[in-house]
C-alpha positions in Angstrom: -0.1 0.1 0.2 3.1 2.5 -0.1 3.0 2.9 3.4 6.6 2.3 5.2 7.5 0.7 8.4 7.8 4.0 9.8 4.4 5.0 8.8 3.2 1.6 10.3 5.3 1.7 13.6 5.9 5.3 14.2 7.7 4.6 17.9 9.8 1.8 16.5 12.7 4.2 15.7 12.5 5.3 19.4 13.2 1.8 21.0 16.5 0.8 22.5 18.6 -2.0 20.6 17.5 -5.4 22.5 19.3 -5.9 26.0 20.0 -9.6 25.4 20.9 -11.3 22.4 21.2 -15.3 23.0 22.3 -18.3 20.8 21.0 -21.7 21.8 22.8 -24.6 21.0 21.8 -28.2 21.4 20.6 -28.9 25.1 20.5 -25.3 26.0 17.3 -24.0 27.2 15.9 -20.5 27.8 13.7 -19.0 30.3 11.7 -15.7 29.4 9.5 -14.2 31.9 6.2 -13.2 31.3 5.4 -10.4 29.0 8.9 -9.8 27.6 8.8 -9.0 24.0 11.0 -11.5 22.1 12.0 -12.7 18.8 13.1 -15.9 17.7 15.4 -17.1 14.6 16.4 -20.4 13.7 19.7 -20.7 11.9 23.2 -19.2 11.8 24.0 -16.3 13.6 27.1 -14.1 15.2 30.0 -16.3 13.9 28.1 -19.6 14.7 28.0 -22.1 12.2 30.8 -20.5 10.1 32.7 -23.8 9.3 31.4 -26.0 6.4 32.0 -29.0 8.6 29.8 -27.7 11.7 27.0 -30.0 12.1 24.7 -27.7 12.5 25.0 -26.2 9.2 21.8 -27.3 6.8 20.7 -29.5 9.8 16.9 -29.2 10.9 16.3 -27.2 14.0 13.7 -28.2 16.8 12.8 -26.1 19.2 10.1 -26.9 22.1 8.5 -24.4 23.9 6.6 -24.7 27.6 4.5 -22.3 28.8 4.0 -21.7 32.2 2.1 -19.5 34.6 3.9 -16.9 36.4 2.3 -14.9 39.4 2.3 -11.9 37.0 0.6 -13.9 34.6 -2.2 -15.2 37.2 -2.5 -11.7 38.4 -3.3 -10.4 35.1 -5.7 -13.0 34.6 -7.6 -12.0 37.7 -7.7 -8.3 37.0 -9.3 -9.0 33.6 -12.0 -11.6 35.0 -13.0 -8.9 37.9 -12.9 -6.3 35.4 -15.0 -7.7 32.3 -18.4 -6.7 32.0 -19.0 -4.1 34.3 -22.1 -2.8 33.5 -23.8 -6.3 33.2 -26.9 -6.7 34.7 -27.7 -9.9 37.4 -28.0 -12.2 34.1 -24.7 -11.3 32.9 -26.1 -9.2 30.2 -24.6 -5.8 29.3 -26.0 -3.0 27.5 -26.9 -3.1 23.9 -23.6 -3.3 21.7 -25.4 -0.9 19.4 -25.6 1.7 22.1 -22.9 4.2 20.7 -23.5 7.1 23.0 -23.5 5.1 26.2 -20.3 2.9 25.0 -18.4 5.9 24.6 -19.4 7.6 27.7 -18.7 4.2 29.5 -15.4 4.1 28.1 -14.1 7.7 29.1 -15.2 6.7 32.6 -14.0 3.6 33.0 -10.4 4.5 31.2 -9.7 7.8 33.2 -10.6 6.0 36.3 -8.3 3.0 35.8 -5.6 5.5 34.7 -5.9 8.2 37.7 -6.3 5.0 39.8 -3.1 3.8 38.7 -1.0 7.1 39.1 -0.4 7.2 35.5 2.1 10.6 35.1 0.3 11.3 31.6 -3.0 12.6 31.0 -5.7 9.9 30.3 -6.3 11.2 27.0 -2.4 11.3 26.0 -1.8 7.9 27.4 -4.8 6.4 25.6 -4.0 8.2 22.1 -0.1 7.6 22.4 0.1 4.0 24.1 -3.0 2.6 22.6 -4.5 4.2 19.1 -1.3 5.5 17.7 1.2 2.7 18.7 -1.5 -0.4 18.2 -4.4 0.7 16.1 -2.9 3.2 14.0 -0.6 0.4 11.8 -3.8 -1.6 12.0 -5.9 0.6 10.3 -3.9 1.4 7.6 -4.1 -2.1 6.6 -7.6 -2.9 7.4 -9.8 -0.1 7.1 -13.5 -1.0 7.8 -15.5 2.2 6.8 -17.6 1.8 9.9 -17.7 4.5 12.7 -18.8 4.9 16.1 -21.3 7.7 16.8 -20.1 10.9 18.7 -23.3 11.7 21.0 -23.0 13.1 24.0 -24.8 10.9 26.9 -23.6 11.3 30.8 -23.6 8.4 32.6 -26.3 7.9 35.4 -25.5 7.7 39.1 -25.6 3.9 39.2 -23.4 3.5 36.4 -20.8 6.2 38.0 -20.8 3.5 40.9 -20.2 0.6 38.9 -17.2 2.6 37.3 -15.9 3.2 40.7 -16.7 -0.5 41.8 -15.1 -2.1 39.1 -12.1 0.1 39.6 -11.7 -0.3 43.3 -12.0 -4.2 42.5 -8.9 -4.2 40.1 -6.6 -1.6 41.8 -5.3 -4.0 44.5 -4.8 -6.6 42.2 -2.5 -4.0 40.2 -0.8 -3.3 43.3 0.2 -7.0 43.7 1.4 -6.9 40.0 3.7 -4.3 41.1 5.3 -6.1 43.7 6.2 -9.1 41.3 10.1 -8.4 40.9 10.9 -11.1 38.2 9.6 -9.8 35.2 12.0 -6.8 34.5 10.3 -3.6 33.7 7.4 -4.2 36.0 5.9 -1.1 35.5 6.0 -1.1 31.8 4.0 -4.6 32.6 1.4 -2.7 34.6 0.9 -0.2 31.9 0.7 -3.3 29.4 -2.3 -5.0 31.1 -3.6 -1.8 31.6 -3.7 -1.2 27.7 -5.3 -4.5 27.2 -8.0 -3.9 29.6 -8.7 -0.9 27.8 -9.3 -2.9 24.8 -11.1 -5.5 26.6 -13.8 -3.0 27.5 -14.3 -1.8 24.3 -14.7 -5.0 22.7 -17.4 -6.0 25.2 -19.1 -2.7 24.5 -19.1 -2.0 20.4 -17.1 -5.3 19.3 -13.5 -5.8 18.0 -14.0 -4.2 15.0 -14.8 -0.7 16.4 -12.2 -0.5 19.4 -10.3 2.6 17.9 -13.2 4.2 16.8 -14.8 3.9 20.1 -11.6 5.2 22.1 -11.3 8.3 19.7 -14.8 9.4 20.4 -14.1 8.9 24.0 -11.3 11.1 23.7 -13.4 13.6 21.9 -16.1 13.6 24.3 -16.8 16.6 26.0 -18.0 16.2 29.8 
């Protein structure tokens, strides 16, 4: 489509080079902590397999991945479970997925309360725009434009709905605090913010559907309250 990698991934150039480069030989194993971004390549690298008589040259490479639940993953699963469908009634049914005005107001209420509760330094609007919309959905949109948009009607949450927002955030902030106490995951603050972004996505998927996540959050950012 003519778009460069710089257009699709505008923040990639600001990333530091990988901290660790590891070459695994036969019999080696590598443990990657939960939520660590990683990239794997099979073959020769960095001076290894240079000799023609090296047994590894031209031979099949077989790797075995084992996924084990870490404390950070278990805590994160609990966050998603307890934060899911905060406006569902007793039967587990939430409001109509066609109610754009409610969905947009609900997302704004939930997003602002979550990010303030986490003590994020950026404003909620700036955090969502940079870390969710520009970093994740801008590249996706360039490849998959749906042509469908979420309405921008203004609709304030009722007092009971506001209480549901507060109740939801009160349930999960202590779990985020537990997540921050995990010390075996490297950049734990980065993991907290990553889980927060996934939660913002989850709420949008539940309220408007997976194809309209970005549109719903853009409408929430534009909402005047």
